C-alpha positions in Angstrom: 166.7 238.9 33.0 168.7 237.3 30.2 167.5 235.9 27.0 169.5 232.9 25.6 169.3 231.3 22.3 169.4 227.5 22.3 171.0 227.5 18.9 174.2 228.9 20.4 174.7 225.7 22.5 176.9 223.0 20.9 175.6 219.4 20.6 176.4 217.0 23.4 179.2 215.6 21.4 181.1 218.7 22.2 181.1 218.0 25.9 184.3 216.0 26.0 185.3 216.4 29.6 183.7 215.8 32.9 182.7 219.1 34.5 180.9 219.5 37.8 178.1 222.0 37.7 176.4 221.4 41.1 177.7 220.3 44.4 176.1 217.4 46.1 173.2 218.1 48.5 173.8 217.2 52.2 170.7 215.1 52.2 171.9 212.6 49.6 172.6 209.1 50.7 176.0 207.8 51.5 175.7 205.5 48.6 175.6 208.5 46.3 178.3 210.5 48.1 180.7 207.7 47.3 180.4 208.8 43.7 182.0 212.0 42.3 180.7 214.9 44.5 178.2 216.3 42.1 174.6 215.9 41.4 174.8 216.2 37.7 177.6 215.8 35.2 177.9 217.1 31.7 179.7 214.3 30.1 180.4 212.3 26.9 176.9 210.7 26.3 178.1 207.5 24.6 181.1 207.0 26.8 180.3 203.7 28.5 182.2 201.9 31.3 182.4 198.2 32.0 182.1 199.0 35.7 178.4 199.8 35.4 177.8 196.5 33.6 179.5 194.6 36.4 177.4 196.5 39.0 174.2 195.6 37.3 175.1 191.9 37.0 176.2 191.7 40.6 172.8 193.2 41.6 171.1 190.0 40.4 170.9 186.7 42.1 173.3 183.9 41.2 171.3 182.7 38.3 170.4 186.1 37.0 166.7 185.3 37.3 165.7 188.5 39.2 167.2 191.9 39.1 167.8 192.6 42.8 169.6 196.0 42.3 168.6 198.3 45.1 167.0 201.7 44.4 167.1 204.6 46.8 163.5 205.9 47.5 162.9 209.3 46.1 160.1 211.8 46.3 159.0 215.4 45.8 161.5 216.5 48.4 164.4 215.2 46.3 162.9 216.9 43.3 162.9 220.3 45.1 166.4 219.9 46.5 167.9 218.9 43.2 166.0 221.6 41.4 167.1 224.2 43.9 170.7 223.3 43.4 170.3 223.5 39.6 168.6 226.9 39.6 170.7 228.4 42.3 173.0 230.2 39.9 170.7 229.8 36.9 171.6 231.5 33.7 173.0 230.8 30.3 171.3 229.0 27.5 169.0 226.0 27.3 171.1 222.8 27.8 171.1 219.1 28.5 172.6 217.6 31.7 173.0 214.1 32.9 172.1 212.8 36.4 175.1 211.6 38.5 173.5 208.1 38.6 174.3 207.9 34.8 178.0 208.8 35.1 178.7 205.2 34.1 176.2 203.3 31.9 176.2 199.8 30.5 177.8 199.2 27.1 175.2 199.4 24.3 172.7 201.4 26.3 170.4 203.5 24.0 170.2 207.3 24.6 167.3 208.7 26.5 166.4 212.4 26.4 164.0 213.8 29.0 162.0 216.9 28.1 160.4 218.4 31.2 157.0 220.0 31.7 156.1 223.6 32.6 158.8 223.9 35.3 161.5 223.4 32.8 164.1 222.4 35.4 164.7 218.9 34.1 164.6 217.0 37.4 161.1 215.5 37.0 162.6 211.9 36.5 164.2 212.0 39.9 162.3 209.0 41.1 163.4 207.0 38.1 167.1 208.0 37.7 168.6 204.9 39.3 166.5 202.4 37.4 166.7 204.3 34.0 170.4 204.8 34.2 171.0 201.0 34.3 169.6 200.5 30.8 169.8 204.0 29.2 172.3 206.8 28.7 170.1 209.6 30.2 170.1 213.3 29.4 167.7 215.9 30.8 166.8 219.2 29.2 167.1 222.3 31.5 165.4 225.5 30.5 166.7 228.3 32.8 164.0 230.2 34.7 164.5 233.5 32.8 165.1 231.9 29.4 162.9 233.1 26.5 163.9 230.8 23.7 161.0 230.6 21.2 159.4 227.3 20.2 161.4 227.1 16.9 164.6 227.5 18.8 163.8 224.8 21.3 162.7 222.3 18.7 165.8 223.0 16.6 168.2 222.6 19.5 166.6 219.3 20.6 166.5 217.8 17.1 170.1 218.9 16.4 171.3 217.2 19.6 169.4 214.0 18.9 170.7 213.9 15.3 174.2 214.4 16.4 174.0 211.7 19.0 172.3 209.2 16.9 174.9 209.6 14.2 177.5 208.5 16.8 175.5 205.5 17.9 174.2 204.2 14.6 171.8 201.3 14.7 170.5 202.3 18.2 167.2 204.0 18.9 166.8 207.3 20.7 164.2 207.4 23.5 162.5 210.7 24.2 160.4 211.1 27.4 158.2 214.1 27.2 156.0 215.4 30.0 153.2 217.9 29.3 154.7 220.6 27.2 157.8 218.4 26.8 155.6 215.8 25.1 154.6 218.5 22.6 158.3 219.2 21.9 158.9 215.5 21.5 156.1 215.1 19.0 157.3 218.2 17.1 160.8 216.7 16.7 159.3 213.4 15.6 157.1 215.1 13.1 160.0 217.0 11.6 162.3 214.0 11.5 160.3 211.0 10.3 163.5 209.1 9.4 165.0 209.2 12.9 164.6 206.0 14.9 162.8 207.5 17.9 160.8 205.9 20.7 158.5 208.5 22.3 157.2 208.1 25.9 154.7 210.8 26.6 153.2 211.6 30.0 149.9 213.5 29.8 150.8 215.3 26.6 149.6 219.0 26.5 148.4 218.6 22.9 144.9 219.1 24.5 145.7 222.5 25.8 143.1 224.2 23.6 140.4 222.0 25.3 141.3 222.6 28.9 139.5 224.9 31.3 142.9 226.2 32.4 143.6 227.9 29.1 140.6 230.3 29.5 141.1 231.3 33.2 144.9 231.2 33.7 145.6 234.5 32.1 142.7 236.1 34.2 144.1 234.6 37.4 147.6 235.8 36.6 146.4 239.3 36.0 144.5 239.4 39.3 147.1 237.8 41.5 149.9 240.1 42.8 153.5 238.9 42.3 154.2 238.2 45.9 151.1 235.9 46.2 151.9 234.2 42.9 152.0 230.4 43.0 152.2 228.4 39.7 148.6 227.7 39.1 148.8 224.2 37.5 151.0 222.8 40.2 148.9 224.5 42.9 145.9 222.3 42.1 148.1 219.2 41.7 149.9 219.8 45.0 146.7 220.4 47.0 145.0 217.2 45.6 145.4 213.8 47.2 147.9 212.9 44.6 150.5 215.0 46.4 150.7 212.2 49.0 151.8 209.9 46.2 154.8 212.1 45.6 156.4 211.3 48.9 159.5 209.0 49.0 157.7 206.5 51.3 154.7 206.0 49.0 154.9 202.7 47.0 151.3 201.5 46.4 147.7 202.2 46.8 147.0 199.9 49.7 148.9 201.3 52.7 149.1 199.7 56.1 148.7 201.9 59.2 152.5 201.6 59.7 153.2 202.7 56.1 150.5 205.5 56.1 151.9 207.5 59.0 155.3 208.4 57.5 153.7 209.0 54.1 151.2 211.6 55.4 153.8 213.1 57.7 156.3 213.6 54.9 153.5 214.9 52.6 152.4 217.6 55.1 156.0 218.7 55.9 156.8 219.1 52.2 153.7 220.9 51.1 154.5 224.5 52.0 158.2 224.3 50.9 157.0 222.8 47.6 154.6 225.7 46.9 157.2 228.3 47.9 159.9 226.7 45.7 157.6 226.3 42.7 156.9 230.0 42.9 160.6 230.7 42.5 161.2 228.4 39.5 158.1 229.7 37.8 157.8 233.4 38.6 154.8 235.2 37.2 156.6 236.5 34.1 158.1 233.0 33.4 154.7 231.4 33.7 153.1 233.8 31.3 155.8 233.0 28.8 155.4 229.2 29.3 151.7 229.4 28.8 152.2 231.3 25.6 154.8 228.7 24.6 152.5 225.9 25.5 149.7 227.3 23.4 152.0 227.7 20.4 153.5 224.2 20.9 150.1 222.5 21.1 148.9 224.2 17.9 152.1 223.5 16.1 152.1 219.7 16.9 148.4 219.2 16.3 148.8 220.3 12.7 151.6 217.8 12.1 150.5 214.7 14.0 150.0 212.7 10.8 153.7 212.9 10.2 154.6 211.1 13.4 155.3 207.4 12.6 157.6 206.4 15.3 156.9 204.1 18.3 154.9 206.0 20.8 153.8 205.1 24.3 151.3 207.5 26.0 151.1 207.4 29.8 147.7 208.7 30.9 146.5 210.0 34.3 142.9 209.2 34.9 142.7 211.9 37.6 144.6 214.7 35.8 143.5 218.0 37.4 144.9 220.1 34.5 144.4 218.4 31.2 141.7 216.1 29.7 144.5 213.5 29.3 142.2 210.5 29.1 140.3 211.8 26.1 143.4 213.1 24.5 145.1 209.8 24.7 142.2 208.2 22.8 142.5 210.9 20.1 146.2 210.4 19.7 145.9 206.7 19.6 143.5 207.0 16.7 145.9 209.2 14.8 149.3 207.8 15.5 149.8 204.4 13.7 152.4 203.1 16.1 151.0 204.2 19.4 150.0 202.4 22.6 148.6 203.7 25.8 148.8 202.9 29.5 146.2 204.3 31.9 146.9 205.1 35.6 143.3 205.8 36.7 144.1 207.2 40.1 147.1 209.3 39.2 147.2 213.1 38.8 148.9 215.4 36.4 152.5 215.1 37.9 152.5 211.4 37.0 156.2 210.8 37.0 156.7 212.2 40.5 154.2 209.7 42.0 155.1 206.6 43.9 154.0 203.3 42.4 154.9 204.5 38.9 158.0 202.8 37.6 159.0 203.9 34.1 161.3 200.9 33.5 158.5 198.5 34.5 156.1 200.3 32.1 158.6 200.2 29.2 159.3 196.5 29.8 155.6 195.6 30.1 154.9 197.3 26.8 157.9 195.5 25.1 159.3 198.9 24.2 162.9 198.3 25.3 165.3 197.7 22.5 169.0 198.3 21.9 169.0 198.2 18.1 166.8 199.2 15.2 164.5 196.3 15.8 163.2 194.7 19.0 164.9 191.4 19.8 162.5 190.1 22.4 165.0 187.5 23.6 168.3 189.5 23.8 166.6 192.7 24.8 164.7 191.0 27.7 165.3 192.5 31.1 164.8 190.2 34.1 162.0 191.1 36.5 162.7 192.8 39.9 161.4 191.2 43.1 158.8 193.9 43.2 157.7 193.2 39.6 157.4 189.5 40.4 155.5 190.3 43.6 153.0 192.3 41.5 152.5 189.5 39.0 152.1 187.0 41.8 149.4 189.3 43.3 147.4 189.1 40.1 147.2 185.3 40.5 146.8 185.3 44.3 143.1 184.4 44.2 143.5 181.4 42.0 146.7 180.2 43.8 145.2 180.5 47.3 141.8 179.0 46.4 143.3 176.0 44.4 146.4 175.4 46.6 148.2 173.6 43.8 150.0 170.3 44.4 153.3 169.9 42.5 154.8 166.5 41.9 157.9 165.5 39.9 159.4 162.1 38.8 162.9 161.1 39.9 165.3 159.2 37.5 164.3 155.9 39.2 160.6 156.6 38.3 159.5 157.4 41.8 157.0 160.3 42.1 157.9 162.9 44.8 156.2 166.0 46.0 157.8 169.3 44.9 160.1 170.1 42.0 163.1 168.1 43.3 163.4 166.1 40.1 163.5 169.2 37.9 167.1 169.9 36.6 168.7 173.1 37.8 170.2 174.1 34.5 169.0 174.5 31.0 168.3 174.3 28.2 165.1 172.6 29.2 161.7 172.4 27.5 158.6 171.8 29.5 155.8 170.4 27.3 152.4 169.8 28.6 148.6 170.1 28.7 147.2 173.7 28.5 144.4 174.0 30.9 141.1 175.8 30.1 141.8 179.5 29.7 145.4 178.9 30.8 144.4 178.8 34.5 147.5 176.8 35.4 150.0 179.4 34.1 150.2 181.7 37.1 150.6 179.0 39.8 153.1 177.2 37.6 155.4 180.1 36.8 155.3 181.3 40.4 156.1 177.9 41.9 159.1 177.5 39.6 160.5 180.8 40.6 159.9 180.5 44.3 161.0 176.9 44.7 163.6 176.4 42.1 164.7 180.0 41.3 163.9 179.2 37.6 162.2 181.7 35.3 160.0 179.9 32.8 160.1 181.6 29.4 156.6 180.9 27.9 156.0 180.5 24.2 152.9 182.5 23.8 150.3 183.4 21.2 151.2 186.6 19.2 147.8 188.0 20.3 149.4 188.9 23.7 151.9 191.2 22.0 149.9 193.0 19.4 148.7 196.6 19.4 145.1 195.9 18.4 144.7 193.2 21.1 145.5 195.8 23.8 142.7 198.0 22.5 140.2 195.1 22.9 141.0 194.7 26.6 139.4 196.7 29.4 143.0 197.5 30.5 145.5 198.1 27.8 148.2 196.8 30.1 146.5 193.5 30.8 149.3 191.5 29.2 152.2 193.5 30.7 152.8 191.0 33.5 153.1 188.1 31.0 155.7 190.0 29.0 157.6 191.1 32.2 157.9 187.5 33.2 159.6 186.6 29.9 156.9 185.3 27.5 157.8 185.5 23.8 155.6 185.2 20.7 155.6 181.7 19.3 158.1 181.2 16.4 160.8 178.8 15.6 163.3 181.6 15.7 162.4 182.6 19.3 162.5 178.9 20.4 166.0 178.6 18.9 167.3 181.7 20.6 166.0 180.6 24.0 167.6 177.2 23.6 170.8 178.9 22.5 170.8 180.9 25.8 170.2 177.8 27.9 166.7 179.0 29.1 163.8 177.0 30.6 161.0 177.1 28.0 157.3 176.5 28.7 155.7 175.1 25.5 152.2 174.0 24.8 152.0 172.1 21.5 148.1 172.2 21.8 148.2 176.0 21.8 145.0 178.1 21.7 142.8 175.1 20.5 143.6 173.2 23.7 143.2 176.2 26.1 139.9 177.2 24.5 138.5 173.7 24.0 134.9 172.8 23.6 132.5 171.1 26.0 133.4 167.5 26.7 137.0 168.0 25.6 138.5 168.3 29.1 142.1 167.0 29.2 142.2 166.1 25.5 145.5 166.9 23.8 145.4 168.8 20.4 149.0 168.2 19.4 150.2 168.2 15.8 150.8 164.8 14.3 154.4 165.7 13.4 157.1 166.7 15.8 157.7 170.4 16.2 160.3 170.7 18.9 162.3 167.5 19.3 165.0 168.1 16.7 165.4 171.7 18.0 165.9 170.4 21.5 168.4 167.8 20.3 170.4 170.4 18.5 171.2 172.1 21.9 171.1 168.9 24.0 168.0 170.2 25.8 166.1 168.2 28.4 162.4 167.6 27.6 160.1 167.3 30.6 156.5 166.3 29.8 153.9 167.3 32.4 150.2 167.1 33.1 147.9 169.4 34.9 144.4 168.8 36.2 141.8 170.8 38.1 140.0 172.9 35.6 136.9 170.8 36.0 137.0 171.5 39.7 136.7 175.3 39.4 134.2 175.9 36.5 132.0 174.4 33.8 131.7 175.7 30.2 128.3 177.2 29.6 128.9 178.5 26.1 131.8 177.3 23.9 132.8 178.3 20.4 130.2 176.2 18.8 127.5 177.8 20.9 128.8 181.3 20.3 128.7 181.0 16.5 125.0 180.4 16.7 124.5 183.8 18.4 123.5 186.6 16.0 126.3 189.1 15.1 128.9 187.0 16.9 130.8 187.1 13.6 131.5 190.8 14.2 133.2 190.1 17.5 135.1 187.1 16.0 136.4 189.3 13.2 137.6 192.0 15.5 139.5 189.4 17.5 141.1 187.4 14.7 141.2 189.5 11.6 144.5 191.3 12.5 145.9 188.5 14.5 148.8 186.4 13.2 147.6 183.1 11.8 149.2 180.1 13.3 149.6 176.6 11.7 147.9 177.8 8.5 149.5 174.8 6.7 147.8 172.3 9.0 144.5 170.6 8.5 141.8 169.5 11.0 141.3 170.8 14.5 145.0 171.6 15.1 144.6 174.3 12.4 141.8 175.9 14.3 143.8 178.4 16.4 141.3 181.3 16.3 140.8 183.0 19.6 137.4 183.4 21.1 135.7 184.0 24.5 134.2 181.3 26.7 131.2 181.7 29.0 132.0 179.8 32.2 130.0 178.8 35.3 132.2 178.9 38.4 132.2 176.2 41.0 133.4 176.2 44.6 137.1 175.7 43.8 138.7 172.3 44.1 142.4 171.8 43.8 145.1 172.0 41.0 147.5 169.1 40.5 150.7 169.1 38.5 152.9 166.1 37.7 156.2 166.4 35.8 157.2 163.2 34.2 160.6 161.6 33.9 163.0 163.9 32.0 163.9 163.0 28.5 167.5 163.7 27.7 168.6 164.6 24.2 172.2 165.5 24.9 174.5 163.4 22.7 171.6 162.3 20.6 171.6 165.1 18.0 172.8 162.7 15.2 170.3 160.1 16.2 167.4 162.5 16.3 168.2 163.9 12.9 166.4 160.8 11.7 162.7 161.9 11.3 161.3 158.6 12.4 163.3 158.5 15.6 162.5 162.1 16.3 158.8 161.4 15.7 159.0 158.4 18.1 160.5 160.6 20.9 157.7 163.1 20.2 155.0 160.5 20.6 156.7 159.2 23.7 156.5 162.8 25.2 152.9 163.1 24.2 152.1 159.7 25.7 153.9 160.7 29.0 151.7 163.9 29.2 148.6 161.8 28.8 149.9 159.3 31.5 150.5 162.2 33.9 147.0 163.5 33.4 145.5 160.0 34.0 147.6 159.5 37.1 146.5 162.8 38.6 142.8 162.3 37.8 142.9 158.9 39.6 145.1 160.0 42.5 143.1 163.2 43.3 140.1 161.1 44.3 142.2 160.0 47.3 143.1 163.5 48.3 141.3 164.3 51.6 142.0 168.0 51.0 140.6 168.3 47.5 137.7 170.4 48.7 138.1 174.1 49.6 136.4 173.7 53.0 138.8 170.9 54.1 141.8 173.1 53.2 140.3 176.2 55.0 139.9 174.1 58.2 143.4 172.7 57.9 145.0 176.2 57.6 142.8 177.5 60.4 144.2 174.8 62.7 147.8 174.6 61.5 148.6 178.1 60.4 148.1 180.0 57.1 151.7 179.3 55.9 151.6 175.5 56.5 151.7 173.2 53.5 148.5 171.3 53.1 148.9 167.5 52.7 147.7 165.6 49.7 147.4 162.0 48.5 150.4 159.6 48.9 152.2 159.6 45.5 
């Protein structure tokens, strides 16, 4: 047994040369073997290579709308194999290593340090290496099996390394992913270094160790169990639970078909005994005793310093954690840490990061926690969705899309209305301005149709409520708005609109805002646009195309039972209203009348048997070459009023024409699909 002091290890800046420390496993894919024949490299952490950037770009489709980069499926088997190679000749001090997938990272990528859980090996992110290494410079902490570095030594080594690396990449944040005890180490570093620009991502932090049943019986079990029968107790419970099935490489989601379930269960059963055997080797009895002692000390140390943690923190919580009361602990930490958000995975177990269906990059993107500089730039830091992310968002809107079977119409330059989005230009910058349906029911079908038919990602200008910390806490699911963010929505501001136009994006803009989407009874299809132009001169500056559109169908799916006026008459409603709007950003505070009333509020709706949604995109308004002309306020105002009038005309056209649609009713559409096939396009009125 050797005892190593982490303080003796130089910072990562001292690792100036590439050095293989492990040979590649024979089970690795041919794609990996084409790289240098090593699983991990100790390398220059901020040494970037343009090749990686080119690889990332080429992995997207021609327009860069979706990130189509392929990711090799990984599971607990890969975790075991990589860990076995790493500990084969284990010895020496605590150290950081980098996965081979990160041998080349994109320019400007922020640093990411992974601090492992009780196993200490550092391979717990194996499922996430390929995705993380496209946007981060990833380093993983390895604590040798027989290392006995005390808590102070570990924290000192980690913080020295982070300080050294941040000094070489000034202006960039440092991400720290901590799992279980690793989360305690991350919090300790943050508490001791409040001036460091850190972003913590904590999976089931062990700060609740003093509240767990395991604390009281673990030492007793370890005393009773002989060495040869020793199996690491925390992992034993996790591996024997149903969550172990989620750790297989074939597991991707909760709902498995019969064809998908067979290989998942087969792989799970074949990996179970080898996993238990290997875990016994990386956490022998004496090492586990030491780790439990370290865990107890770390939990106590951090809990006394939580008030000093001010950095961005994202806590990933397992709702079915077999070891720690993680759900309750997340609520406690949220109440203490001022810059903290949480994400709950209600069916996941303690080993959250090894489970299928959990994608760290998607989680980070959904929380708007990815940034390359000291401040988040929601436009330039945006990462395009993957096909799988788009599929998940589309699934959220599947019910409303299938039941309303939307009809999309567009207007050709000659004024003829045609079905589909044929008349929509293929290049930006373009601003779509239109009517905001009740509760924004049209958003999902609209964004999905543009991406599937035109390969265009609409960047929505959204209410700041969708991005704020307090609003997440008001929702039943704190990640309720993640899909909107992943699909590219940005908080409403002139700066964000300018940046999107500058990048040639397609922007979805609702001048009527929240007042239009949360309208009162009897206000169906009424526009609540400001009297003065808000977007015309911005569009003309970049030669953007303005496309007015109308959408109808809200009155065919529901009626308003209680609107804002009704709610204000209910006793104590003012308490709810205050909780929703007190901390929210105030929009259009310098306006008067109804347009200034942008407060958010619930609506009580009465559902109907669904009718059909209809969209009509009017004739595009071109501003290219008209910048000088539209600097004149009167001419800009006239164009603004023309756009508003076109939206009203689109709505009137659709309301009249839908009366002639033989498939407006749900029953008629069901019959049509039953006789023509579920994938057939249902006819509509003759435009």
